[in-house]
C-alpha positions in Angstrom: -9.0 139.1 185.9 -10.1 139.5 189.9 -11.0 136.8 192.0 -13.7 136.7 194.5 -12.9 136.3 198.0 -16.2 135.6 200.2 -14.4 134.7 203.4 -11.7 133.7 205.7 -10.7 132.2 208.9 -8.5 132.7 211.7 -7.3 130.4 214.0 -4.9 131.7 216.7 -1.5 132.0 214.7 -2.7 131.7 211.2 -5.3 133.7 208.6 -6.3 130.8 206.0 -7.6 132.8 202.8 -9.6 130.7 200.1 -9.6 132.1 196.8 -11.7 129.9 194.5 -11.5 130.3 190.3 -14.5 132.6 190.4 -13.5 135.5 188.9 -14.6 138.4 187.0 -12.9 141.2 184.4 -11.8 144.3 186.1 -13.5 146.4 183.8 -16.8 144.6 184.0 -16.6 145.0 187.7 -16.4 148.6 187.0 -19.0 148.9 185.0 -21.6 147.5 187.5 -20.6 150.1 189.2 -22.8 152.8 187.3 -25.3 150.3 186.0 -28.2 148.0 188.1 -26.7 144.5 187.1 -25.9 143.1 190.2 -22.1 143.0 191.0 -22.1 139.0 191.0 -23.1 138.5 187.9 -20.2 139.8 186.7 -18.2 136.2 187.8 -17.5 133.3 186.4 -16.5 129.9 187.5 -13.6 128.7 185.5 -13.9 124.9 186.2 -10.6 124.3 184.7 -8.4 126.5 187.4 -8.5 125.1 191.0 -9.0 126.9 194.3 -6.0 128.9 196.0 -5.9 128.8 199.6 -3.3 131.3 201.5 -2.0 130.7 204.8 -0.7 134.0 206.5 1.2 133.8 209.9 -1.2 136.8 212.6 2.0 138.3 214.1 3.2 139.7 210.9 1.3 138.6 207.7 4.1 136.9 206.0 2.9 133.9 203.7 3.7 131.0 205.6 1.7 128.5 202.6 0.2 129.0 199.1 -1.4 126.1 197.8 -4.0 124.4 195.4 -6.7 122.3 196.2 -6.3 119.3 193.7 -9.8 119.9 192.3 -12.1 123.5 192.3 -13.0 123.9 195.5 -16.6 126.0 195.7 -17.5 127.5 199.2 -19.1 130.5 200.9 -18.1 129.4 204.7 -15.3 128.8 206.3 -16.3 127.2 209.5 -13.3 127.4 212.1 -9.4 127.0 211.8 -7.4 125.6 214.7 -3.7 125.4 215.1 -2.5 121.6 215.5 0.1 121.7 218.2 3.1 123.4 217.5 4.2 121.8 214.1 2.2 124.7 211.8 0.1 123.0 210.3 -3.7 124.2 210.5 -6.9 122.3 210.4 -9.8 124.1 208.3 -13.5 123.3 208.5 -15.3 124.9 205.0 -18.5 124.0 204.2 -18.2 123.6 200.6 -20.2 122.8 197.5 -20.5 118.7 196.3 -22.4 119.3 193.4 -21.5 121.5 190.1 -21.1 125.0 190.6 -23.4 126.0 187.7 -26.2 123.9 189.2 -25.7 126.3 192.4 -25.7 129.8 190.5 -28.8 128.4 189.0 -30.7 129.3 192.0 -29.4 132.4 192.1 
């Protein structure tokens, strides 16, 4: 499966990437390149999975954190990231959906 990454954020020292459980089969995506079916309609939300958050160090792109959220997090835009002191923590502001993901998909 292929995950849908819509947005990321960059602080002074880090790159923060969110990978929600919104996935598609690679063959389905390939089929979209030769059909009139919208690419986004190939993705499906998997509520049994969690959102993955990967934090990279900007200086060398090494992974400094690779964690999952307690609950699946549906988001489209990450607002900001700020490095907190020199302890390696990053504060991330996210515009997250507080409703059921399927309700959002009905709008599209």
